[in-house]
N, C-alpha and C positions, 0 to 999 in steps of 0.2 A: 197045281197050286201056282206054278211059276207062270203057266200059260194063260191064267186068268188075270195074274197081276201084269203079265206083258201085255194083255188086251186093254187093260184098263189104263196102263201109261201110255198107248198107242191112242186110245181115244181122248185121253187128257192133252195128249199134244196136239193131236188134230184140232181141239177145243181151243187151246191156246193160239194156235196158226190162225183159226178163223177171227179171233177177237184181235189178233196183231194185225191181220188184213185190214181190218174195220179201221182201226187206230191209224194206219197208214193211209187210209182213205180220207180218214177225217183231216189229218195233217197236211195232205196233199190240196184238200179243198181250203183250208186255210190260207197255205200259201199263194194259191191261185187267187183267192180274194184279195190279199195285199197286194199282189201284182196288179189285179186288174184296178184297183183303188188308185194305185199310183199312174197307172197308164191313163185312166179316165181325168185325172188332175192334169197330168202332162199334157193331155189335148186340149184340154180348156185353156191352159195357160198359153199353148200354141195359137188357140183361135184368139185369144186375146191380143197377142202379138200381131195377128195379121189384121184385127179390126180395131184395135185400141178401145173395146169397150169393157169398163171396168166389171160390168154384170158376169162376164164369163169366168171372172176370177172367183166370184162370190157363188157361182153355179157349182163350183167344186165342192162346197161344203156339204149340201144335202146327200149327194152320193158317198161320201166320205164317212158321214154318219151312219148311213146303212151299210156300208160294208164293215163298218166297227160292229155293229150289231149282228150281223151275220157271222161275222169272224167268232165273236164273241159267243154265239150258239154252236159253231163246231168245235171250238176248243172245250166248251162245256162237255158236249158229247165225247170228245176225245178222254176227257179226264173222267167220265163215267166208265167208258170203257176200260181203261186202264185200273179202274177201280175193280170191274169184272175179272179182268186179267191178274191181278193182284191177288184176288180170292180164288180163282180158279187154280192158281200155280202155287197157292198156300203160301204165298210171300206176307199176305194181311188175311184176317180172318173176320172182317167187317159184315159182309152177307154171305148166306148159306147159298150157293150156286148149284144147281144141279147138272148133270151131265149136258153139254150142247144147250145149255140155258144162256141168254143174254139178259139179265133183267137190270137193265139201267135205270129203269124208275123207281128202282128201289135205292138207288144213290143220290140222296136229297142233301139239302144244306143240315138237315138235322143229325145226319150221320157225320158228315165233314163239311165245315165252309166251303172247301175248294170246288163241291160241287154245285156250289151255288151261282147262277148267272151272273148277277152283279158282282160277285169275286172275280168272276173270271172276267168281266167287261172291264174291270179297273185293275186288271193284273199288269204288272210291268211290262210284260213282252207285248200285250196289245195297245195298253194305254198309250204309251210315249210314242208311238208310231202315227197313231191316227189324232191324236192329240197337238204333236208337232206338225202334222200337215193341216189341220184346221186352223191352228194358231198361225203358220205361215201364210196361209190363203187369206187370213183376216187382217193380220199385218200388211202384208202387200197391198192387198184391196184397198185398204184405209190410206196407205201411203199414196199410193197412186192417185186414188180419188181426190184427196185433199193435198197434194202435192204444191197448189198454188197458195195455200194458207200456210205453209212451212216457210 
């Protein structure tokens, strides 16, 4: 009987390890997107500095928005896998998860609003970073473009 229990515990631990690896990968992707967004904006600001064409400041806004959408997607996926992890580890009991199953499609906003894409999109950890970059670009671009009017 203890051999069966030990085998189940080992399988459960391995399942949790698989899920944790995916969560780590999603987190790494999210961090890399933030880094890439800042790098692209910085590169466009450097191009502006060498050409003094204001368009390069405004060109930073579309990629920043794109990275905001992508980063939200990865954070949403990470939250869903955290939901799976919590259910497998028996920390919560939201969805019944079979051995080695990763049913992230079952984790929807109907279950919990944290799994909603728009809830993630406007979460403080993402919203303030991307919104501040976009506002910074707009303010700097407008100030430079209309500096003669001031």
